[in-house]
N, C-alpha and C positions, 0 to 999 in steps of 0.2 A: 380510493373511495377512504376516508378517513375511518380509524376503527374506532366504533362508539365508545370503547370501555376507556379511550384516550381522549373522548372529546372534552374539550374545554370550554366552559360556560362563560360568554363575555360579560355577565354580570355575578358570577359567582367565582371570586378570587380562588378559593381553595379546591376547586374543580379540576386546577390544573394538576396532572398526573405526578409531576416533578415535586409539587407542592405537598400533595397527599403522601408521597413515600418520604418527603424529608419530616413531616409530621409524626409517621407511622414509626420510624426510626428512632424519634426523640423519646417517644413513649415506650419504646422497647415491643412493639409488635409489627409482625410480617405482613398483615392483611386487615383491611377494615373489619371482615367477618368476625374477628377476633374481639372487637368491641361488642359483639351481640351475643356471646357466649352464653350469657345469664338467660338469654331468650330461648325458649324450647322450641326446636324445630318446627314442629307441627303449629306453632302460632306464626311463624315467619311467612310471608307472603312470596310465593315462589312465581307467579306469574308476571306479564308486562304490565304497567300500569298505563290504563287509557289516557295518555297526556298527550297534547300537541307537541310538534317539533318547535324548540326554540326560535324567537324571531332574533336573528343574529345583527340586525343594523339598529341603530337606536331610531332611524326614522322610522322602520317598519314598525316598531314596539309602540313608539307614540301614535301613529296613525289607528294601531290596533286597540290601545286603551281609550283615545277619544272616541272611536265608535263603540265602545261599550258606553262610555259616558254619556253619549248622545241619546241612548235608550231611555235616561232617566226624564222623569216628568216633575218638575219640582214645583213649588208654590209661588215661583216667581212669575212663570207664565199662566199659571192655573188659579182659579179662586179657591182657597181651600176653608171648608166648614169640618176638616176633621179636628178630633179634640182627644179627649180620653187619655189623660194624665201626661201628654205632652203637645205644648200648645203652640200657635202661631200669633205670638205678642209683637208688638213694636220693640225693635231693639235700638236705642239712642246711640248715634255713632260714637261718642264719648266712651261707651262700654267696650267696644272693640279696640278702640284708641288704647285704652288703660290695661286692658288685660294681654296685648299685645306687645307691652313693653319687655325687654329682655329680662330684667329681674324678677318679673313675674311669670311668665311665658316658659323660661327656661328652668327655673328654680324647681329643684325636688329634694324635699325633707332633709333639707339644710339646717343651718343654724343662722342667728341675725349678723354673724361677722362675715358671713358670705352670701346672705340672700338680704340683702339690704332692703327693708321696709316692708318683707313680706309678712313677717309676724305682726307686726303692727296693723296692717292691711287687714289680715284675717281678726284680728281684735275689733277693729271698728266694724268689720263684717257682723260680728257676733253680738256687739253691742245695739246694731241697728235692727239685727233680727230680734234680738230680746225686747225692744220697744215696741215693734211691730205686733210680736206675738205676747206681748205682757207676762213675759217670763223672765228669770233670772239669768239662766245658762243656757248657752246655745253651742253645739258642736262645731268643728271644722267640718265642712261638708264631707258626706261619705258618696258611696256609689250612687244611691237613688231612693226613692220612695219607697221601693219595697225593703229595700235591705234596712233603712232607716224605720220603718214599722216593725220589720221582725226584731230588730235589736231593742227597740222599746218594749216589745212584749217579753222578750230575754230579760231586759232589766227589770220589767214587772216582777218577773216570776222569781229573779234573786232576792229581791226587795221584800217581798211577801213570804218567800219560800212557800211558793204553792206552784202547783204544776198543772192548771189548766187555765186556758184563756178563751173567752167567747167573742166572737168577730162575726160582725152584721154580713149576710149573705149577697150584698149587693156591691160588694168588692169588685175591682176588676179580675178576671180569672187568673192572670198571670202573677198579680200581686198575693193572691190568696194561695197559689202553688210555692212561691215564695216563701211565703209565712210558714207553710205547711212543712217544708221542706227545713228553714231553719229553726223551726221548734223541735222539731224530731230528733232524738227520742226522748228528750227531759220533758218536753212542755206538750200537751194534748191540745190540738185546737178544734173547737166545736162552733159550730155556725148558728147564729140568731137569726130567724126569718124577717122580712118584711111584709108591711100591709101591702097588698097589691094596688090598692087605689091610689095610694098618697106615695108609696115607695119608702116611708120612713121605716125607723126598727119598731118591729112588734114587741112592745114593752112587756106584754104579757108572755110572750114567749121567753123574753128575757128572765122575767122574776121565774118562771118554771124552771130554767136551767143554770140560773146562778146558784153556787154552792160554797161551801166553806174551803172548797179546793179551787175557787177562782180568783186567779191572780190579778187579771184586768179584763176589761171589756173595752173593745177596740170597734170604733165606727169613723167614719169620714163626714167632713163638713166643710165645703159642698160636697156631696156624694158624687163617686164616679158617675152616675148618671145625672148629674147636674141638679139635683133637687136639695134644697136646705134641710138639714134636719132641725125642727124646730123643738125637740123632746130633750136636748142637751143637759139642762137641769135636773130632769126627772130621771133621766138614765144614771146621772151622777149620783144621785140621792139612792137609787137602787143599790149601785155598786158600792159606793162607801157604807152603805148599811149592811153589807155582807164582807167588810174588810177588803175589797178588791179596788185597785186602781183603775184610772178612767184614762185609756190612752186615744187621743184624737188626731186623726190625719186630716191636714187642711192644705189648701192651695193658697200661698199666702198673699197672691194678689188679692184675695177677697178681703184682706182684713182692713182695707181703707174704709169699709161699712159695715162689714159683719162683726158681730162680738166675737174676739178671741177666745178660744175655748178655755183658756185659764178662768174666766170670768162666769163659766156654768160648770166648773167643776174639773177641768182636765187636770191630770196630775203630771201627765206628759203629751208633749206636742210634736208631731212629726210631719214630714211632706217632703215636697222638692221645690228646689229653686229655680228650676228650669225657666219659668215664666216672669223671673226679675231679670230681665237683659240677657238672655242666653238664648240664642238662635237654636232652630229645630236641629241641624247638624244631621241631616239622614237619619232621625229618630230622636234626637234630643242630645244636647249638652246638659245631662242630669247629674244633680247634686243632692243627696238626701239630708235632710237637717233632723235632728232632735233636740227639744228644749224640754228643760224642767225648773223647778225652784231652786234657789240655792241653799240646799240642805245636803250634808253629808252623804245621806243612806242614798240620795240620787247621785250626786256627782261622782262618787265613787264606783258606781256601777256603770259609768260611760266606758265603752272600750276604746272609744276614738279620743284624738286630741282637743285638749282645751287650752285657748291661750289668755292669758291675764297679763295685767300691768303692775308693775312695782317699781320702788324706788331702788336707784342704782348706787355705787360708792362716790358718785359727784354729786353734790349739794344741787338739788333742785331739779335733776336730771330724772329721767324714767324709761324704763326698759321693759320689753315684752318679752314671755315666754311660756311655756309648758306650765300648765295647773296641774300638781299631783302625777306627773309623768309616770310614775311607777305603777298605777292601776291600768294603763292602756296595754294593748297587745304588741306594742311596738316595744316595750319594756319587758315583758312577763312571757312573750312569744308562747312556746308551747304550754306555759304554765297559766296563760291569760284565760279569761272567762269565757271570751269569745275572741275571733281573729277579725280586725279589720285592716286592709292593707291600704294602697295607695289610695288617698283621699281626693277628692274634686275640689281641691282648694281654690284652682284658677276660677271656677264657677262661683264660690264664695266671695273674692275679690271683684268679680263683675257683678255679682248682685248687690256688694256695698255700693258699687258706683252708681248702679241704677236707684238704690234706697236712697242716696245721697241727694241724687238730682231731683227725683219725685217729691220728697219730704211727705211730711203727714196730708198737707192738703192736696199734692198731685195724688197720691194712693187714693183718697177719697173722691177726688174727680173721676179718676180711672174706674173706680168702683161702680158710681153712677152710671157712667157712660156705658159699662158692659152690661149694666141693669136694662138699661133702657133698647141696648140693640138687641138682646135677647128677647125681650119683651115684643118688640117690634116684629122679628123674625117669626115667634111663636104665633102672633095675632095674624100675620099674614099668612102663615103655613096653614092654619086652622080653616081659612077661607075656601081651600082647595077641596072638593069633594073627594071623599074616601080617605083623606089625612085626618090623624088625630093629633094636635100637637097644642101642649105638651101631652104626652102619654100619662104621666103622674100627675096628680091633682095636688100640687105642692108648688109652694114659692122655689124659682130657679136662679141659680146667678149668671153664668155665661155659657151653660150645656143644659140640654134638655134631650128628652127621648121622642123621637117622631115616630107613629106608628101609620104604616102603610098597609094595613091589612083590607081596607076596603077599596083599595085602588085596582084589584086585578093584576098586580105586578109585585114581584118581590124585590128586595131592596138592591140584590145584586144587578137586576136588568134596570132598574132605576139609575144606580150610581154608573153603569156603562152608559146609558143615554147622557148623563151629566157630564161625564168625562169627555165625550165628544164634544161638548160645547164649551170644553175648558174650565170644569166646575169638578172639583173632588168633593163628593156627595159626603153623607154621615158614614159613620161607622157602622157597620152591620153588627148586630148584638145577636144574631139568631143562634150564633154556635156558643155565646157565652151564656146566656139565660133561655131556658126553655119557654118561660112564659112572655119574653120578649121575641118570638119568632116573626120575623117581617118588621122588626123595628130596627132604626138607626139613630146613633148618638150625633146631633149635631152641635157644633161650637160656634158661637159669636165672639169675636175681641175688637178690640179697637182698630184692627187692620181692615175691618170691613166697613165699606160705605153704604148708605141707602140705596145707592144705584145696583150694588153687589147683591143685596139681599133681593131687591126688585128682580133682577136677572135672574136669581135662583127661583124665585116663585114663577116666573112666566117659563124658564126651561122646565120646570117640574110639570107645569099644566101641558107645555107641549109634549112631554115625551108619555103622559098619562092619557091622551087622546085616544 
């Protein structure tokens, strides 16, 4: 029987004993344990790890992986009504065709002379997003909405030199945690209440909490819970009256029909480009964006890359490159205002393809379509005894909260029954919001047909009998 200590794993080349011995000799060590001398003995795990034996044949390994993948239930074979900051929108084939080109797919933090066309593609992305958002400056996409919102609030704190931000309490719990963690310990995060009936921000609570230390007010429109915040202008007036900035998170796909935040007072706008031509990818191909006016006090506080256009030494020729690179965490590293690492630039290029394909008219038509779909679904759901849809008495975009309190069943039971019929029901909100116990967040997009919605209605009626 082969000595376990000398076992060579077929997929880990350096597990070969002779290879390990040669590596140790090269660095002047007798055994691997010498590499870990700085780790105290009491912190080292002495037992045997509970790991299965390796699969030694390629065929056995492939079968094992396929058996794991077969457990997954995707949105391809099920009708999906889940949303909540990651949505199933239709992705035109050209989006995948372009983002899989080798000069985009494999490029990483290079320069124009080696990543041909990438800088220009991202400049075009920024330009298209700026037009959609009615803002001047947009960054190269960073990690996701949560990080973009957190950075926006830190930017506001540095611009105003204040140490507090007010955030509406209808944000998703995960985003709230990221914001609190990102702002700690330099910026205090306090919550603003919402009105229970409408879901809208409680402006009375806002006025009682805003102070000379408030750097920014943050809310999302449409909100995480689907309703449209109709008090944007009033919120901005309160914030600006106290010398604070207004930061608004927005689903960019809504801006074909909804007024962009800049037109009701937003100073910084952020969000995620995932709905703009990016697949769900087991939880989302996410990319956070930040947008501001073209003013130095804003631009110099971006920690992420910005690409601009300029003349070259050749008459009539233009090139693309970094704007004020010295302000980024890439340039300043440990001296940077905050750190931003690898960007989601590939999704920025994808979003540019999507926006250029759709155009203003296409985005408007899509927005109207989404409104009609959600309106029809809410109307049909409200016909079912015990169901309240929408839960909040406000206008909604593509998502809305559904209450199941009068049905005699909880959301988990209902979603289990729906799953058996090939339906992913709404996201259970019970653990995120105490007042939304036995409520779920439903999402309607252009992928849903009238037949899909009618099938949901009938399936709910069947499981509630």
